[in-house]
C-alpha positions as CSV (number, residue, x, y, z in Angstrom):
1,M,-29.7,13.6,27.8
2,N,-27.1,10.9,28.2
3,R,-27.1,10.3,24.5
4,L,-26.5,14.0,23.7
5,F,-23.7,14.1,26.2
6,L,-22.0,11.1,24.7
7,L,-22.4,12.6,21.2
8,F,-20.9,15.8,22.4
9,L,-18.1,14.0,24.0
10,S,-17.4,11.9,20.8
11,I,-17.3,15.1,18.7
12,M,-14.9,16.7,21.2
13,V,-12.6,13.7,21.0
14,I,-12.6,13.8,17.2
15,F,-11.7,17.5,17.2
16,F,-9.0,17.0,19.8
17,N,-7.4,14.2,17.7
18,L,-7.6,16.2,14.5
19,S,-6.0,19.2,16.3
20,V,-3.2,17.1,17.7
21,Y,-2.6,15.5,14.2
22,A,-2.5,18.9,12.6
23,K,-0.2,20.3,15.2
24,T,2.3,17.4,14.8
25,E,2.2,17.8,11.0
26,D,2.9,21.5,11.4
27,D,5.8,20.8,13.7
28,L,7.6,18.6,11.2
29,K,11.0,19.8,10.2
30,L,13.6,18.4,7.8
31,I,16.2,16.6,9.9
32,K,18.0,14.5,7.2
33,D,18.6,15.1,3.5
34,L,21.0,12.5,2.0
35,T,21.9,11.5,-1.5
36,F,23.6,8.3,-2.5
37,S,25.2,7.4,-5.9
38,T,24.0,4.0,-6.9
39,I,22.9,2.1,-10.0
40,S,19.6,0.9,-11.5
41,D,18.3,-2.4,-10.2
42,G,19.5,-1.8,-6.7
43,Y,17.3,-2.2,-3.6
44,L,15.7,0.3,-1.2
45,L,15.5,-1.6,2.1
46,F,13.1,0.4,4.3
47,N,11.7,-0.3,7.8
48,T,10.1,2.1,10.1
49,A,8.1,1.9,13.3
50,S,5.9,4.8,12.2
51,G,5.4,7.5,9.6
52,K,4.1,8.4,6.1
53,V,6.2,7.2,3.2
54,K,6.3,8.5,-0.3
55,I,8.6,6.8,-2.9
56,T,8.9,8.3,-6.3
57,S,11.4,8.0,-9.2
58,W,13.6,10.2,-11.4
59,D,16.0,9.8,-14.3
60,K,19.1,9.9,-12.2
61,T,21.0,6.9,-10.8
62,D,21.0,8.5,-7.3
63,V,18.8,7.8,-4.3
64,N,17.7,10.8,-2.3
65,V,16.2,10.4,1.2
66,K,14.5,13.3,3.0
67,L,13.3,12.7,6.6
68,Y,10.9,15.1,8.3
69,A,10.1,14.6,12.0
70,N,8.7,16.5,15.0
71,E,10.4,16.9,18.3
72,N,8.8,13.8,19.8
73,A,10.1,11.6,17.0
74,E,13.6,13.0,17.3
75,N,13.6,12.3,21.0
76,N,12.1,8.9,20.9
77,M,13.4,7.3,17.7
78,D,16.7,6.3,16.2
79,F,17.1,6.8,12.4
80,I,19.8,5.1,10.3
81,I,20.3,5.8,6.6
82,S,23.2,4.0,5.0
83,Q,24.4,2.4,1.8
84,A,25.8,-1.1,1.1
85,G,26.9,-1.5,-2.5
86,A,23.9,-0.7,-4.7
87,D,21.4,-1.0,-1.8
88,I,20.1,1.8,0.4
89,N,19.0,1.1,3.9
90,V,16.5,3.3,5.7
91,T,15.5,2.4,9.3
92,G,13.4,4.2,11.9
93,K,13.0,2.4,15.2
94,M,11.9,3.3,18.7
95,K,14.6,3.8,21.3
96,T,14.8,1.1,23.9
97,D,13.7,3.4,26.7
98,S,10.7,4.7,24.7
99,S,7.4,2.8,25.2
100,S,4.9,5.0,23.4
101,K,4.4,6.4,19.9
102,I,1.9,9.0,21.0
103,G,2.6,12.4,19.5
104,I,5.2,11.1,17.1
105,S,4.9,12.4,13.5
106,I,7.3,11.4,10.7
107,R,7.3,11.8,6.9
108,Y,9.8,10.1,4.5
109,E,10.2,11.4,1.0
110,I,12.5,9.0,-1.0
111,T,13.4,9.3,-4.7
112,V,15.0,6.4,-6.5
113,P,16.1,5.5,-10.0
114,K,13.2,4.7,-12.3
115,T,14.3,1.0,-12.4
116,F,14.8,0.0,-8.8
117,N,13.6,-2.6,-6.3
118,I,11.8,-1.9,-3.1
119,E,11.3,-3.8,0.2
120,A,9.4,-1.5,2.5
121,Q,7.8,-2.3,5.9
122,S,6.0,0.0,8.4
123,N,4.2,-0.8,11.7
124,D,2.0,2.3,11.4
125,G,1.6,4.6,8.4
126,N,0.6,4.9,4.8
127,I,3.0,4.0,2.0
128,A,2.8,5.4,-1.6
129,V,4.9,4.3,-4.5
130,S,4.8,5.9,-7.9
131,S,6.5,5.5,-11.3
132,V,8.9,2.8,-10.3
133,I,9.8,-0.2,-12.4
134,G,11.0,-3.3,-10.5
135,T,10.0,-5.7,-7.7
136,K,8.1,-4.1,-4.9
137,Y,7.4,-5.9,-1.6
138,V,5.5,-3.5,0.6
139,N,3.8,-4.1,4.0
140,T,2.3,-2.0,6.7
141,K,0.4,-3.3,9.8
142,Q,-1.9,-0.3,9.9
143,G,-2.2,2.1,6.9
144,N,-3.1,2.4,3.3
145,L,-1.0,1.3,0.4
146,K,-0.9,3.1,-3.0
147,F,0.9,2.2,-6.2
148,D,0.6,4.6,-9.2
149,S,2.1,4.1,-12.7
150,C,4.3,1.2,-11.6
151,E,5.6,-1.8,-13.5
152,G,6.9,-5.1,-12.3
153,L,6.0,-7.4,-9.4
154,I,3.9,-5.9,-6.6
155,D,3.4,-7.8,-3.4
156,A,1.4,-5.6,-1.0
157,S,-0.2,-6.4,2.3
158,T,-1.8,-4.5,5.2
159,L,-3.7,-5.7,8.3
160,E,-5.9,-2.7,8.4
161,G,-6.2,-0.3,5.4
162,N,-7.0,0.0,1.8
163,I,-4.8,-1.0,-1.2
164,R,-4.9,0.9,-4.5
165,I,-2.8,-0.3,-7.4
166,N,-2.4,1.2,-10.9
167,S,0.2,-1.0,-12.6
168,G,1.2,-3.3,-15.5
169,N,3.4,-6.0,-16.8
170,G,4.1,-7.8,-13.6
171,K,2.5,-10.1,-11.1
172,V,0.2,-8.5,-8.6
173,K,-0.5,-9.8,-5.1
174,A,-2.5,-7.7,-2.6
175,S,-4.1,-8.7,0.7
176,T,-5.7,-6.8,3.6
177,M,-7.6,-8.0,6.6
178,A,-9.9,-5.0,6.8
179,G,-10.1,-2.7,3.7
180,N,-11.0,-2.3,0.1
181,I,-8.7,-3.2,-2.9
182,S,-8.7,-1.4,-6.2
183,L,-6.7,-2.5,-9.2
184,V,-6.2,-1.0,-12.6
185,Y,-4.0,-3.2,-14.7
186,V,-2.5,-3.0,-18.2
187,G,-0.3,-5.4,-20.2
188,L,0.1,-9.1,-20.2
189,N,-1.2,-11.1,-17.2
190,S,1.6,-12.4,-15.0
191,G,-0.7,-13.5,-12.3
192,I,-3.2,-11.6,-10.1
193,E,-4.2,-12.4,-6.6
194,L,-6.4,-10.0,-4.6
195,N,-7.8,-10.9,-1.2
196,T,-9.6,-9.1,1.7
197,M,-11.4,-10.5,4.7
198,A,-13.7,-7.5,5.0
199,G,-14.0,-5.1,2.1
200,N,-14.9,-4.7,-1.5
201,I,-12.7,-5.4,-4.5
202,K,-12.7,-3.6,-7.8
203,A,-10.5,-4.7,-10.7
204,I,-10.3,-3.0,-14.2
205,L,-8.5,-5.3,-16.6
206,P,-7.7,-5.2,-20.3
207,S,-10.5,-6.6,-22.4
208,D,-8.1,-9.0,-24.1
209,I,-6.4,-10.3,-20.9
210,N,-5.9,-14.0,-20.8
211,G,-6.3,-15.8,-17.5
212,D,-7.9,-18.6,-15.5
213,A,-10.2,-16.7,-13.1
214,D,-11.3,-17.9,-9.6
215,I,-13.6,-15.3,-8.0
216,S,-15.5,-15.7,-4.8
217,T,-17.3,-13.9,-2.0
218,L,-18.9,-15.4,1.1
219,A,-21.1,-12.4,1.8
220,G,-21.6,-10.2,-1.2
221,K,-22.2,-10.2,-4.9
222,I,-20.0,-10.5,-8.0
223,S,-20.3,-8.3,-11.1
224,C,-18.0,-9.3,-14.0
225,D,-17.9,-8.0,-17.5
226,F,-16.2,-11.2,-18.7
227,A,-18.8,-13.6,-17.3
228,Q,-21.5,-13.8,-14.7
229,P,-22.0,-16.4,-12.0
230,E,-25.0,-18.7,-12.5
231,N,-26.4,-18.0,-9.0
232,N,-25.4,-14.5,-8.0
233,S,-26.7,-14.8,-4.4
234,T,-25.1,-13.4,-1.2
235,S,-22.5,-16.2,-1.4
236,S,-21.2,-16.4,-5.0
237,S,-18.3,-17.9,-6.9
238,L,-17.1,-17.8,-10.5
239,K,-14.5,-20.0,-12.2
240,V,-14.0,-19.2,-15.8
241,K,-11.4,-18.5,-18.5
242,F,-10.9,-14.9,-19.5
243,N,-10.4,-15.1,-23.2
244,S,-7.9,-17.9,-24.0
245,G,-7.1,-18.6,-20.3
246,G,-3.6,-18.4,-18.8
247,E,-2.0,-17.3,-15.5
248,A,-4.3,-17.4,-12.5
249,I,-6.5,-14.5,-11.6
250,K,-7.7,-15.2,-8.0
251,I,-10.0,-12.6,-6.4
252,S,-11.8,-13.2,-3.1
253,T,-13.4,-11.5,-0.2
254,A,-15.1,-13.0,2.9
255,A,-17.5,-10.0,3.3
256,G,-17.9,-7.7,0.4
257,N,-18.7,-7.2,-3.2
258,I,-16.5,-7.9,-6.2
259,N,-16.6,-5.8,-9.4
260,I,-14.5,-6.7,-12.5
261,E,-14.6,-4.4,-15.5
262,K,-13.2,-4.5,-19.0
263,K,-11.0,-1.6,-20.0
C-alpha cells in the first residue's frame, strides 16, 4: 500500500512539474528584439543565470537578439544587451533582491554573421549553436549543449548534461561530469579531447584521419574501428596511431562505454 501511494505521489509530482513547465513556456512573450550592425569575426559575449539559448547564423553582418520571458523573469531578472565595437554583450542576471529562480522561463534566439566568435555561459539551461564558423567557448552548469554544422574551435563543458557536436576543421574539447558525449567530425584533425565522468562517448571520425589516440574507460568497454584493445575488459585502454598519427585524440570516461566509428 505504501509503495502504491509513493508511486502515485511520484507520478503526481512529475505531472505537476510538466504542467508548470508547459505553463511557463506558454506564458513567454517577446520583450526585446534588437539588431546591431557589426562585422564578421566579432564576438558574442553571452552570460545568463537561466534560460534556453539558440544561436544561429545568416549571411548578414548584423547580430539580432530576441529575448522571450515570462512575467516572473521580467520581475526577477535584469537584462542588458549592448554593443562595444564589433562585440555584442548579452547578460541576464538575477536582481539583488531575488533569491529564487522558481517559475522563471526565458528563451534567447540570437542570429550572428556566419563567421563569428562565441563566448557563452549559463547557470541553468540548454545551449544550441548551429552553422557558425569561429571559436566557440560554451559552458553551462546544468543543461545540454549542441553544435550542428559548425567549423572552428569548440570548447564545450557542462556539469550535468549531454554534449552533441557535429563539426569540422577545428579543435574539439568537450567535457561533462554526468552525461553522454557524441561527436561527428569532418576535416583535418586539429586535436580532439572528449571526457565524461559518468556517461558513454561516441565519436564518428573520417576513415583517413591522422592522430595519436589515447582512449580509456575505468568501468566500460571500448569499440574502435581503427584498432581494438588487447584486453577489452571492464577497465580498458587503447593507445594507438590512427593512420599516420598526428594531433592528440584523447577520449576517456570513468564509467561508460566508448564507441569510435569510421565515416
